[in-house]
N, C-alpha and C positions, 0 to 999 in steps of 0.2 A: 775843605781839607783840600779836595785834591786838585785844587786849581791850586794852590799855596806847595804843596811837595809835586805837582807835576813835574818841574826842569832841573827841581835838587841833585846834587849829587844823589851817591849811593850813602854814605856816611852822614850828607846831612838831613836824608831821612834818620832814619835809624836814629839820626841822636833828635830830630825831632818828633820823633813817634816814643821815643825814651822821656824827654820834658813834657810831653802832652800828659802821656799814661802815669807818671811818677807823680805831675801834681794834681792828676785827678784822684790816683790811690789816699796821698796826703790830703787831699782836701777831705774826702769819704770817711776814713781814721777820724782826721780832726773834728770834724764834725760829729762824727760817733760817740771818740770819746768826749767833750763837752755837753755834749748833749745827756750824757749818764752824767755827767758829775754833775750837773745841773739839777739831773730832776736828782739825783743821788741825798748832795748838799740842803735841796727845798725839803726834802721828808724828813733826813734831821732835825735841821730847825721846825720843823712842827711840830714831833717829838718831842723836841727841848720842851717847846712856848706851849702844849698843850699838859706837862709833866709839872713845867711850871708852875700855870696855869690849875689846875687841884688843890696846887698846892694853898694858894694863896684860897682861893676859895673854903679851903677846907678853916682854913682862920682864921676868916673873914667874919664864919660863923656865929657866933657870939658876937663880936659887934653887931650887926642885920640884926640878934634877935633881941638884945638890949637897948639898938640903939645909939652905939658908943660908938658915935662921930670920930674922935681924934684915932680908936684905934685902930680904924679902915681905914683912918690917914695913914699912918702908918704904916699897916700890911702892904695900904698899894704903892706907896713911898720905897718901900725895902725892893721895887721892880727897876732902879736906877739903876741895879747891879746891871740891871742887866740889856747889853749893848743893844739888842734887837727891836725889844718892846720897847716903842713909843707915846704911848697913853694906852690909858684903864682906868673901866669906867663898873663903877660896883652898883647896881641898878635894885633895889625893894621889889616884893614879889609883886608889885600894883608895877610897877616897870618904873617908877619915879627913880628920879637918882639921888643915889646915896652918898657916898665917894665919887672921885676924878680923879687921876694922875695925870703930867701930859710933861716929857721931856722937852726943853728949851733948844739944846744943841737944835742945827740950821742944816738939812737933810742938803746930800752933795748934788751939786747940778748936773756935773756931771753924770753920774749913778742915772737920779732919773734918766738923764738924754737916753740915759744905756737902756733902759726899760721901757724908755716907747717904742727906741728902731725895734727891739727884741716883740714888744706888742704883751706884754709882762707888766698887770698893775706893781707900782714899788713899794704896796702895803697888803696886809691882807690881813683880817676880824679871826679870832680865838674864841666862842664861848665854853662859860663852865660854868652849870647850873651850881647853887650855894644849896647845899641841903643839909637837914637838919631832923633825924628819925626819920629819915626817909622820901620826908619832903620839904620839894623844892619853897627857898623862902626869898631866894635873890636870884640873882646873874650879876658874873664875871665878865665882861668882855673886851676883850684884850687888839690892839691895833699895834699889827708887825711890824716894823719895814723890812726892806728884803736890800738894803743898803748895805752891809753889810754881806750878804750872799752873792749881789751885782761884783764889790767889790773882787768876793773871793771868782769869783765869775774869768771878771776881767782879768785881774792874774795867771791864770789860769789857761789863758787865752796864752797872750803873752809868751809865757815859758812854752806853750805847742808850739806856738808858730816859728819862735826860735832854735828848738828840737826838730821841729820838720824844715825849717829851712837849712839847720846842720846839717839833716842826713838828705837833701835833696843834692845840697854838693857834694857830699860824700858818692849819692847812687850817681851823681852825672859824672865827678870822677874815676871812677872805676867801669862806670859805663863804658865811659871812653873810651879808655883803657882796654877792653874787651873786644868791642864791639872793632876796634883795628885787625880783628883775627878773619875775619866778617870781609867791611867794605875794606882794609889794605888790597888783598885778592880781587875785589875785583874793579877797584878804582888800576891795578896793574893790566889787568884783561881790559878797562875800556880805553887806558892810554895805547893801548899794546893795538885794538882795533882803529883805532880811527890812527898810526902807523900804518897799519893794511891799508886799510882805504884813501890816501897816498902813495901805493904799492911802493914801502918801506919795509922789507918781508927781513930784511937781512938779521939775522939772530934777535928775532921776535918771536921769545916762546911765554908763555905763563910756569909755574914754580908744579915740576914733578912733585914734590915733598908732602904737599895739600891730603889733608887724608877726606870724604863723607864726601857729600853734594858739591861742594869748591873743586875739590880734589879731581874730580869725575869731569867737571863744567873746565879746569884746568886742563887737564888731560887734551880732550875732544877742542879744545880752541887748538892745543899744539896741533893736534891730527891733523885740524880741516887746514892750517897754515903749509905743514906739508903739504895737503892734497893740492892748495893753490899754488906752493911752489913746483908742484910736476908739473898739475896744469899752465903753467908758464910755462915752464919751459917744453914741452907740446906745443903748446898752441903757436909759441916762437919759431921752434922749429918748423909745423906747419906755413905758417908764413914768410919764412925760409924761400923755403920750396915752395908758392907759391906764388910770390912774387917774383922770383929765377921764371915758372913759367910762364905771368905774365909779361915779361919782358919777352922768354922768344916768342910769345906769341904776338908782340906789340910787334916784333920785331919781323915775324913770317908776315902779321898784316901790311907793314911797312913796305916792304918788298913788292908785296902782292900787287900793292892797290900801287905802286908804282909804274910794277910790267904794264899793271890793267890802266893805269892812262898813258904809259907809253902805245899801248897799243891800241885805245882810242886816237891819239893822237897821227900814228900809222897808216890807222886806215882809213880817216877822214881824209888822209894824204893825198892814199894810196885812190881811195875813191871821189879825191875830185879831181885829180890829175887821169889817173888813167878810164874812168867810164864818162870821161869828158873828152880823153879823145876821140875812144870809139865812138859817142852820138857827133862829132862833127861829120866825120867818115857818114854815118845815115846820112846828119842832112844835106849834106854834099850829094849826095847818090840821089838823096829826092830830087835838091832842087838840079841835075841834068837830064833824072827820066820826065821832072816837067818840062825842061828846055826841048828835046827832043821827040817828044811825044807828047800831040794836043785832043788825044782821045779824049774823049769827058769821063767813059766808066773809069778810064783809069786814073784820070785827075779825082777822084772820089776816093779811092784807094790810097793817094799822094794825103789827100785833105789825113783826113785817118791815119798816114803816119808821120804827120805830122804833131797831131795834136799826141798821140804817142808820145812822140819825141818830148814834148814838153812837158807831158806829165811825168816822162824818163826825168828831164833835166830837175824837175824842181822838185823832184822824191828823191834824185841824189843831194839837191842843195840841202831839202829840211835834215834827209839824213846823217851826211858834212856837218850841217848845224849843229844838232844832238852830238852827236861822236865829239864834235869837239866843246860845246857847254859841258858835256860832263867831265869831257879832261880837263878845263876849267876851272871849276864848282871847285875839288878837293885841292886846289891850286891857291883858294881865293884866303884875303886873309879876316876871321872876327872878326870883332870889336863889341864892346857895350853896344846895343842900341834899340832905347824909347819905342818898340813897339807899338804904344799906343798915338805917338805925336805923330810917326810916320804914317798912320794907316788913316789917323783924321786928314792928315796932308795928302794924301793919295786921294780920298772919298772926294775933296770940296776940288781937285785938281779936273775928277773923275763927271763930278756933277757939271761941270762949266763944259765940257768934249758932248758927253750925253743927257743931255736936257731935259729930251723925251721922255728918258728911263728914270721911272720912281728908285731910289736908293735911302731905305730908311737903317740906320747905323745906329746900333748902341756900345761902344767905344769906352770902357772902364781905364783909370784914370793906374799913371804906376805898373804899366804892362813893360818891365823889363827882360830881355833876352840878350843872347853873344849868337851875334851874326849878319851879315852883307846887308848890308843898307839895298842897295841897287836891287841880289838878289829877292828879296821880299817885297819889292815892290811886284819885281818881274811874276812872280808867284800870284797876286794883290791881280795883276791884269789878266793873267789865263783863267784867274777862276770868277771874277767878275766878267769878263768876256764868254766866259761859257756861261757863265747865267745868263749874262743879257742873251745870246744869241737862241736858249733858249727855254726863256719865262716867255711865260703870257699877259701878250699888249694888256697893256692896262692896270699893270700888279705889281707891288713892289718887289723889290729884291730886297732882302734881309743879309745887314752884315753885322755881326757880335764877336767883338775881342772883351773875353772874360782870363782871367785866374779859377782854376779848378787846379787842386790837390800837385799842387809843383809845375803845373804847365799851363803854357799859353793857352788858350783853347781861339784859334778862329772861323768862325760858321758864318758861309754864304747860305740863302736857301731862295728860291726861287720855283714862282706855283707854272704851271708847264708840263714836259715832258716826263715822264718817269724816267730811270734808271732802267736797264737790259736786267734780266736775271741773275747774270754771273760780274755783278758791283765789281767785285777785284779786277777784271779785265779791263775795266775805263780806263789803267793807271798804265796798259801794255804802251809801249811804241807802237808808231802805224795804227793804233787800235781807233775805230770814232763809232761812237754809238749815234750817230747823227743816221737818220729815214733815209731814205733814198742816194745815192751818190755820192759821196762825199768828198771825191777828189775834183768834183767838177766843178766844187766850191768854194774851190783852194782849201779845204779840211784834209790834213791829214795825220789828225790822230798825237801830233804831238801836245797837246797844249795840257792836258791832268799827267803827262811822262814829263812835262815840265816838273811842273808843279810836286813831282813827285821827288823828284833828281832833286828839287832845292829846301822839302820840307827832311826828305831824308838828310843829306845833304849838312840840317842843323844840328842833325841824332835827336830827327822830330819820324813824326807818320803821318801820313792821310789815308782818310776815311771821307766811306758815300752811302748815304740814303735814301732811300723813300720816303716823304714826307708821311704820317699817318692819316690823315685823313681826307686833305686834295691830292689831285695828281700833283711831283712834282718832286724838288733833289736837295739831298740839304749835302755839304763840304765838307767835312774836319779837316783842320792844319792843328797839331796838337807838337809846338815846338817848348822844351824843359825852359824855365822862367832861372832867371840870373840872380832876382833879389824875390 
């Protein structure tokens, strides 16, 4: 029943409930009335047959006493006037049949079928003792048919059904007219709610004239609409203010970014031009000193000066490179990039260059981002170079690319040296976490700084951690997914 009414309208539900209720009520009333009438008619028939049996038994006393068969037969034939009695038998005191009567009419087969369906026999017996001077001298047995009773019952059923159908139709019409006072306002509210869900608030109101619970519901709905409209206006106002603030901040950030890029480009040019001129003078001075003075003690200082000058030039070159790169990154155009395919191709190239290094890669398919392919390759190169430089020889470097919470997550792990305690600093410019003098080996702490620049230029981030069980490090790069 719940499944039948679940998706119906209020009007359909109320009509269905009414139909079921009326049908159930009519069935109970019909069953009760017919059952009462049947038992009433049955009792009346039994009383009539018993009374008639007593009369025939009384009239048959003399016939049994004197053995007068014609009189007994005549008394029994008088029962032909009764439609209900189909057979009669008059017995002597010793049980011997003395006289009998049997009606010749054929029984109605339809009524016999009805009696069987009702589980009631189509005949019943009524016994009457024949008494003379308070002594039983015989017995009269009447066989009574219920055909007339069944015929009356069938007619009653038909009449009751006709009345029930008429009552059902009348009740349906009246209820259908009355229930509109309930279902109508609810249907109107349902239509209004549908329009509200479609953001159509204009002139949507429930009726204010209703009383009772429906009136409270309608007025509550109207109050809700007014509150929604008020909140919509407030939200629109806040949205306009927020958009104005965002636009102002966007312009400010754009101007600040332009100034920053201009400063980086200017600084890169300044460092390259001015400091190189200075180093040329120092280099020339060292050459002149070397030519005019052959003292070996002084030659040691000259060599130290040359090395310092070399490192100064290298540092200047790296600083210029970093400044130029940072300025260039924010000018480059991004496009849709299949990070899965790019990473797989790059790793295949890397394996040919570093055959002695074990690279284990788990690359998820369909990782698509908005980015610059050359910068992503540069970031992968810096991460893998860092892992190779610090990994324990003979152990594998793990590379994993996967999707997680709308982000593309690139992970590079290696066994070997642990990271310093202040892990955040390893991504700063000119910071190196290598043991010893890293500048002697040509390392100036630019690799991870470049990784950070590239990740942040893609609206992403980079982080690192030490491995939990073994010594080693794990680096994470997170970039927003495009799909």
